[in-house]
Rosetta silent file (secondary structure, phi, psi, omega in degrees, C-alpha in Angstrom):
SEQUENCE: VRKQVYIHTSCSFLFTKRFVEPLALALDQKKYDVEVWIDPFINYFDYKTEFSLPVQLLDLRINWNLIECSVHLLKLYRLFKKAKPSVVETHISVGSVLPLIAAKVAGIERRIYHNHGIPFVGYKGILKWILYLVELLNCYFASEVITVSKGMQRIYGKMFPVNFHVRLPDPGSACGLPDSYYVDLESMPLIKKTARKKWVFR
SCORE:     score description
SCORE:     0.000 S_00000001
   1 L     0.000  126.256 -176.976 -194.473  -83.658   27.737 S_00000001
   2 E   -89.602  137.008  179.234 -192.599  -86.559   29.216 S_00000001
   3 E   -85.057  129.780  172.766 -191.393  -89.356   26.943 S_00000001
   4 E  -115.729  122.568  172.064 -192.144  -93.071   27.847 S_00000001
   5 E   -97.959  124.877  179.629 -190.473  -95.972   26.097 S_00000001
   6 E  -111.296  110.827 -172.036 -192.660  -99.144   26.290 S_00000001
   7 E  -108.764  134.658  175.308 -190.611 -102.146   25.622 S_00000001
   8 E  -141.899  140.800  169.662 -192.029 -105.586   24.813 S_00000001
   9 L   -97.611  116.380 -172.960 -190.645 -108.857   23.404 S_00000001
  10 L  -115.989  152.891  178.464 -193.467 -109.893   21.094 S_00000001
  11 L   -90.053   -7.047  179.796 -193.904 -113.003   18.927 S_00000001
  12 L  -165.802  162.726  172.317 -195.630 -111.004   16.088 S_00000001
  13 H   -62.442  -42.305 -176.336 -196.653 -107.677   14.851 S_00000001
  14 H   -58.819  -42.304  173.689 -200.301 -108.744   15.253 S_00000001
  15 H   -61.548  -38.794 -179.815 -199.719 -109.419   18.947 S_00000001
  16 H   -65.621  -40.009  178.213 -198.149 -106.099   19.392 S_00000001
  17 H   -54.698  -55.818 -168.409 -201.144 -104.410   17.620 S_00000001
  18 H   -81.411  -22.027 -171.367 -203.802 -106.063   19.615 S_00000001
  19 H  -120.726  -38.870 -176.432 -202.202 -106.192   23.094 S_00000001
  20 H   -86.490  -42.480  173.619 -199.261 -103.916   23.394 S_00000001
  21 H   -49.442  -56.092  179.653 -200.477 -100.881   21.424 S_00000001
  22 H   -54.598  -44.204  176.268 -203.754 -100.437   23.473 S_00000001
  23 H   -50.353  -48.608 -179.037 -201.664 -100.416   26.718 S_00000001
  24 H   -63.450  -45.612 -179.835 -199.357  -97.699   25.319 S_00000001
  25 H   -71.064  -20.434  175.034 -202.320  -95.639   24.017 S_00000001
  26 L   -65.833  -18.921  175.869 -204.102  -95.926   27.351 S_00000001
  27 L   -74.953  152.511 -177.403 -201.550  -93.434   28.822 S_00000001
  28 L   -64.409  111.810 -167.943 -202.501  -89.982   29.004 S_00000001
  29 L   -79.202   -9.011  173.770 -201.185  -88.701   25.618 S_00000001
  30 L   -85.524  -19.087 -178.208 -201.038  -85.075   27.013 S_00000001
  31 L  -101.030  -27.555 -165.604 -198.560  -86.103   29.656 S_00000001
  32 E  -126.805  134.095  165.019 -196.567  -88.870   27.769 S_00000001
  33 E  -106.046   98.525 -159.528 -195.009  -89.075   24.456 S_00000001
  34 E   -90.906  136.058  168.631 -195.009  -92.845   23.924 S_00000001
  35 E  -124.405  140.639  176.056 -192.703  -95.064   21.843 S_00000001
  36 E  -112.370  125.688  172.522 -193.039  -98.816   21.693 S_00000001
  37 E  -114.570  123.750  178.770 -189.827 -100.855   21.066 S_00000001
  38 E  -118.617  156.632  172.091 -190.409 -104.411   20.152 S_00000001
  39 L  -117.998   77.576  179.360 -188.433 -107.584   19.413 S_00000001
  40 L   -64.415  140.181 -175.916 -190.515 -109.704   17.084 S_00000001
  41 L   -69.458  149.648 -175.307 -189.139 -113.321   16.774 S_00000001
  42 L   -56.330  138.448 -176.966 -187.495 -114.088   13.485 S_00000001
  43 L    63.348   22.912  172.796 -189.865 -115.057   10.556 S_00000001
  44 L  -121.982   28.946 -178.264 -193.001 -113.808   12.272 S_00000001
  45 L   -76.927  149.556  168.515 -192.956 -110.270   10.703 S_00000001
  46 L  -127.088   89.546 -173.149 -196.184 -108.771    9.311 S_00000001
  47 L   -73.739   -5.228  177.220 -195.206 -105.711    7.547 S_00000001
  48 L   -79.998  -15.865 -178.617 -198.819 -104.797    6.669 S_00000001
  49 L   -67.295  129.190  179.658 -199.550 -104.009   10.311 S_00000001
  50 L  -109.335  138.256 -176.583 -199.954 -100.265   10.886 S_00000001
  51 L  -111.804  155.743  178.243 -199.365  -98.633   14.368 S_00000001
  52 L   -95.353   11.932 -177.293 -200.814  -95.490   15.803 S_00000001
  53 L  -155.081  159.877 -175.619 -197.592  -94.577   17.543 S_00000001
  54 L   -63.019  135.415  178.788 -193.780  -94.750   16.833 S_00000001
  55 E  -121.926  133.548  174.790 -192.499  -98.359   16.750 S_00000001
  56 E  -123.403  143.304  176.719 -188.890  -99.403   16.677 S_00000001
  57 E  -102.534  116.836 -177.066 -187.754 -102.947   15.925 S_00000001
  58 L  -138.316  162.140  172.857 -184.817 -104.064   18.051 S_00000001
  59 L   -87.276  105.641 -171.388 -182.916 -106.988   19.441 S_00000001
  60 L  -106.788  -24.387 -167.576 -183.872 -107.119   23.046 S_00000001
  61 L   -81.105  131.055  172.172 -183.715 -110.776   24.190 S_00000001
  62 L   -65.158  148.467  175.441 -180.523 -111.958   26.025 S_00000001
  63 L  -143.022 -163.802 -177.493 -178.951 -115.017   24.566 S_00000001
  64 L   -81.555  -17.687  177.708 -175.803 -117.219   24.840 S_00000001
  65 L   -83.609   99.382 -177.631 -173.692 -115.001   22.631 S_00000001
  66 H   -66.523  -22.008  177.204 -172.089 -112.543   24.890 S_00000001
  67 H   -72.818  -46.737 -179.133 -170.483 -110.497   22.084 S_00000001
  68 H   -64.052  -42.463 -176.590 -173.851 -110.047   20.353 S_00000001
  69 H   -59.432  -38.839 -179.358 -175.649 -109.188   23.740 S_00000001
  70 H   -58.657  -44.871  177.421 -172.890 -106.543   24.221 S_00000001
  71 H   -54.568  -49.428 -177.503 -173.481 -105.063   20.794 S_00000001
  72 H   -67.061  -35.586 -179.310 -177.155 -104.918   21.532 S_00000001
  73 H   -66.411  -39.207  177.639 -176.754 -103.554   24.910 S_00000001
  74 H   -68.897  -39.018  175.141 -174.489 -100.606   23.522 S_00000001
  75 H   -56.100  -52.324  172.655 -177.130  -99.925   20.904 S_00000001
  76 H   -50.306  -50.970 -178.582 -179.821  -99.731   23.515 S_00000001
  77 H   -62.001  -44.009 -176.642 -177.713  -97.352   25.707 S_00000001
  78 H   -67.101  -43.545 -178.992 -177.215  -94.919   22.676 S_00000001
  79 H   -61.178  -41.402  177.259 -180.841  -95.007   21.900 S_00000001
  80 H   -60.924  -45.373  178.189 -181.776  -94.293   25.578 S_00000001
  81 H   -56.820  -34.834 -175.744 -179.368  -91.442   25.504 S_00000001
  82 H   -84.707  -42.424 -178.392 -180.797  -89.942   22.410 S_00000001
  83 H   -76.171  -19.810  179.916 -184.386  -90.395   23.306 S_00000001
  84 L    43.698   52.703 -172.256 -184.011  -89.369   26.912 S_00000001
  85 L   -75.657  158.944  178.661 -187.276  -90.976   28.199 S_00000001
  86 L   -92.388  -24.641  179.648 -188.481  -90.237   31.771 S_00000001
  87 E  -130.846  136.697  167.169 -190.027  -93.798   32.022 S_00000001
  88 E  -115.055  121.045  178.799 -188.937  -97.072   30.714 S_00000001
  89 E  -115.052  129.948  179.322 -191.389 -100.024   31.061 S_00000001
  90 E  -122.549  152.648  177.893 -190.231 -103.609   30.035 S_00000001
  91 E  -130.491  154.363  175.262 -192.143 -106.741   29.779 S_00000001
  92 L    79.283  119.030 -170.220 -191.074 -110.457   29.463 S_00000001
  93 H   -53.138  -61.134 -178.895 -188.240 -111.907   31.487 S_00000001
  94 H   -70.205   -9.545  177.140 -185.568 -112.552   28.748 S_00000001
  95 H   -98.826    4.196 -177.823 -186.497 -109.438   27.016 S_00000001
  96 L  -109.543  -19.907 -174.789 -186.010 -107.102   29.865 S_00000001
  97 H   -54.962  -58.389  177.660 -182.454 -107.759   30.997 S_00000001
  98 H   -55.317  -56.127 -179.448 -180.678 -105.725   28.209 S_00000001
  99 H   -64.765  -37.268 -179.357 -183.077 -102.746   28.262 S_00000001
 100 H   -72.769  -26.687  178.236 -183.112 -102.392   32.033 S_00000001
 101 H   -70.672  -56.974  177.229 -179.245 -102.584   32.227 S_00000001
 102 H   -53.008  -40.586 -178.508 -178.952  -99.966   29.491 S_00000001
 103 H   -71.659  -35.117  172.729 -181.569  -97.680   30.903 S_00000001
 104 H   -59.016  -44.758 -174.963 -179.812  -97.893   34.317 S_00000001
 105 H   -71.163  -28.418 -177.814 -176.380  -97.091   32.874 S_00000001
 106 L   -84.912    4.824  172.603 -177.994  -94.205   30.751 S_00000001
 107 L    85.508   21.270  178.024 -179.319  -92.461   33.917 S_00000001
 108 L   -87.692  119.291 -169.709 -183.000  -93.107   33.513 S_00000001
 109 L   -74.165  -40.433 -172.298 -184.454  -93.080   37.029 S_00000001
 110 E   -96.259  102.654 -179.673 -187.862  -94.662   36.464 S_00000001
 111 E  -125.875  105.025 -166.959 -187.433  -98.212   35.115 S_00000001
 112 E  -102.737  122.905  167.383 -190.476 -100.375   35.525 S_00000001
 113 E   -96.623  110.156 -172.365 -190.213 -104.204   35.172 S_00000001
 114 E   -99.016   98.617 -179.638 -193.722 -105.610   34.536 S_00000001
 115 E   -92.412  132.709 -176.153 -193.513 -109.283   35.184 S_00000001
 116 L  -105.589   -4.022 -176.228 -196.130 -111.698   33.828 S_00000001
 117 L   171.567  157.700 -178.553 -194.785 -115.021   35.341 S_00000001
 118 L  -116.129   89.022 -177.184 -191.688 -116.406   37.002 S_00000001
 119 H   -45.271  -45.893 -167.104 -190.283 -119.122   34.617 S_00000001
 120 H   -64.993  -14.874 -176.913 -187.731 -120.652   36.841 S_00000001
 121 H   -76.551  -14.544  176.343 -190.204 -122.181   39.349 S_00000001
 122 H   -98.587   16.697 -173.172 -191.193 -124.650   36.524 S_00000001
 123 L  -132.790  165.587  174.750 -187.670 -125.937   35.788 S_00000001
 124 L  -130.131  163.234  174.041 -184.971 -127.945   37.330 S_00000001
 125 L    76.164 -148.885 -174.732 -181.169 -128.040   37.160 S_00000001
 126 H   -57.412  -51.767  176.152 -178.941 -125.501   35.361 S_00000001
 127 H   -50.355  -36.819  177.747 -181.844 -123.948   33.473 S_00000001
 128 H   -57.579  -46.194 -178.059 -183.577 -123.286   36.708 S_00000001
 129 H   -70.749  -38.163  172.792 -180.645 -121.279   37.953 S_00000001
 130 H   -59.752  -50.427  179.477 -180.202 -119.392   34.695 S_00000001
 131 H   -61.895  -34.662  176.797 -183.756 -118.236   34.738 S_00000001
 132 H   -68.663  -33.256 -175.299 -183.406 -117.317   38.396 S_00000001
 133 H   -71.235  -41.446  177.959 -180.458 -115.280   37.608 S_00000001
 134 H   -59.619  -42.568 -178.681 -182.330 -113.461   34.758 S_00000001
 135 H   -61.736  -45.257  179.983 -185.167 -112.669   37.239 S_00000001
 136 H   -57.025  -52.515  174.903 -182.727 -111.475   39.805 S_00000001
 137 H   -55.060  -44.157  177.613 -181.002 -109.079   37.227 S_00000001
 138 H   -59.008  -47.442 -177.998 -184.329 -107.702   36.142 S_00000001
 139 H   -62.090  -40.942 -175.543 -185.317 -106.930   39.716 S_00000001
 140 H   -65.957  -45.559 -172.997 -181.920 -105.451   40.495 S_00000001
 141 H   -82.339  -17.652  174.657 -181.814 -103.108   37.545 S_00000001
 142 L   -88.404  155.727  169.958 -185.477 -101.886   37.717 S_00000001
 143 L   -92.425  -11.252  172.947 -186.542  -99.228   39.991 S_00000001
 144 E  -147.637  133.392  176.292 -190.064 -100.681   40.208 S_00000001
 145 E  -118.257  114.888  178.945 -191.289 -104.213   39.906 S_00000001
 146 E  -116.000  137.639  178.403 -194.918 -105.037   39.214 S_00000001
 147 E  -127.455  176.501 -159.516 -196.323 -108.606   38.900 S_00000001
 148 L   -99.846  -12.851 -176.189 -199.762 -109.902   37.959 S_00000001
 149 L  -154.464  160.275  179.410 -200.994 -111.763   41.071 S_00000001
 150 H   -64.509  -26.910 -177.495 -200.699 -112.260   44.796 S_00000001
 151 H   -70.357  -48.457  175.918 -199.255 -115.804   44.207 S_00000001
 152 H   -67.228  -28.605  173.241 -196.421 -114.261   42.183 S_00000001
 153 H   -66.204  -34.333 -179.883 -195.862 -111.564   44.695 S_00000001
 154 H   -74.812  -37.607  177.224 -195.502 -114.042   47.379 S_00000001
 155 H   -60.400  -40.230 -175.131 -192.885 -116.092   45.342 S_00000001
 156 H   -73.964  -26.973  172.128 -190.891 -112.992   44.765 S_00000001
 157 H   -60.345  -20.857 -171.841 -190.938 -112.341   48.596 S_00000001
 158 H  -108.617  -14.064 -166.469 -189.246 -115.634   49.134 S_00000001
 159 H   -90.372  -22.191 -174.517 -186.918 -116.165   46.162 S_00000001
 160 L  -111.036  147.183  170.598 -184.234 -113.482   46.575 S_00000001
 161 L   -57.478  -36.791 -179.466 -181.653 -112.682   49.426 S_00000001
 162 L   -88.327  137.741  177.206 -182.556 -109.068   48.779 S_00000001
 163 L   -90.039   90.688  178.822 -186.112 -108.156   49.553 S_00000001
 164 L   -76.879  146.740  178.337 -187.222 -106.168   46.374 S_00000001
 165 L   -82.451  106.546 -179.211 -190.518 -104.269   46.633 S_00000001
 166 E  -111.977  130.539 -175.093 -192.940 -105.877   44.256 S_00000001
 167 E  -113.826  166.401  174.452 -196.407 -104.418   43.795 S_00000001
 168 L  -101.520  158.737  175.446 -199.574 -105.449   41.994 S_00000001
 169 L   -64.781  150.816 -172.888 -201.427 -103.537   39.371 S_00000001
 170 L  -137.009  126.963    5.196 -204.048 -101.317   40.840 S_00000001
 171 L   -91.443  160.037  171.341 -207.053 -101.772   40.689 S_00000001
 172 L    69.967 -146.771 -176.698 -207.643 -105.420   40.113 S_00000001
 173 L  -116.034  170.352  175.080 -205.286 -107.761   38.024 S_00000001
 174 L   -57.003  -25.392 -176.930 -203.577 -107.724   34.674 S_00000001
 175 L   -88.781   -8.224  172.890 -206.496 -109.772   33.450 S_00000001
 176 L    91.543    6.880 -175.903 -208.948 -107.051   34.381 S_00000001
 177 L   -90.298  147.253  175.540 -210.674 -109.047   37.188 S_00000001
 178 L   -67.342  154.143 -176.304 -211.089 -107.464   40.675 S_00000001
 179 H   -64.395  -17.819  171.497 -208.728 -108.548   43.378 S_00000001
 180 H   -63.594  -16.270  179.160 -211.665 -110.406   45.165 S_00000001
 181 H   -80.309  -12.943 -176.778 -211.570 -112.942   42.503 S_00000001
 182 L   -66.191  132.328  178.864 -208.181 -114.164   43.449 S_00000001
 183 L  -128.584  126.879 -168.976 -208.000 -117.745   44.574 S_00000001
 184 L   -87.821   98.732 -177.058 -204.825 -119.077   46.269 S_00000001
 185 H   -66.041  -20.411  175.309 -204.498 -122.609   44.712 S_00000001
 186 H   -64.312  -27.764  178.273 -201.635 -123.500   47.087 S_00000001
 187 H   -79.340   -2.064 -176.565 -204.127 -123.455   49.808 S_00000001
 188 L  -124.636   79.921 -169.558 -206.210 -126.071   48.163 S_00000001
 189 H   -59.663  -35.461 -178.815 -204.035 -129.275   48.103 S_00000001
 190 H   -62.222  -43.734 -176.340 -206.817 -131.442   46.579 S_00000001
 191 H   -66.668  -38.146  178.967 -207.092 -129.318   43.682 S_00000001
 192 H   -67.107  -36.588  174.501 -203.346 -128.996   43.293 S_00000001
 193 H   -68.279  -47.470 -174.751 -202.905 -132.844   43.430 S_00000001
 194 H   -66.740  -39.086  179.758 -205.676 -133.423   40.783 S_00000001
 195 H   -56.248  -42.710 -173.012 -204.218 -130.657   38.537 S_00000001
 196 H   -73.154  -38.223 -171.062 -200.818 -132.619   38.618 S_00000001
 197 H   -71.977  -44.020 -178.112 -202.455 -136.029   37.911 S_00000001
 198 H   -64.796  -37.682  175.145 -204.299 -134.492   34.949 S_00000001
 199 H   -61.901  -47.436 -179.229 -201.119 -132.939   33.562 S_00000001
 200 H   -55.247  -47.100 -173.857 -199.318 -136.304   33.883 S_00000001
 201 L   -93.189    8.775 -177.975 -201.882 -138.232   31.968 S_00000001
 202 L   -73.221    0.000    0.000 -202.628 -135.618   29.343 S_00000001
């Protein structure tokens, strides 16, 4: 039985219970021994939540404190060396950098970065470039990159000097809709312009 570590930066235990745990349990339990590693945000703990599989609470998110990040990175590395997973899957941009680096250094060959959005496209200035660097690091240290839509896949194809292979979930999308439901809003300028006006006056 191969071990898979499923990593998610979550805002609460309840979110993990409702959305993360079902994804982990959907894996073939005869093939994978699954653990979930989560980073609940401070003051959002719900200790009454019970899980149907092993869960570890860890500091996963990258921040401005380089010493703190280094300590967390070393801890993740040691955990990976001890657990020896065959697969590591991470979600959420700022919660993926440290686990992916640690998994790479620990010699884990299959490191999946499952992207749900590309934050830097909505920002300007220094924050935009910081988020861009975060995304670049995630893709560099992952062995596989999965994103949720054709629109995101296209942005990935243009955003980096290195052409990372980015694939979509199969079949359909992360929302459970078939691929035929996808609508490219960038090809509909009137809708795009209207949406911007509504956002401004909201």
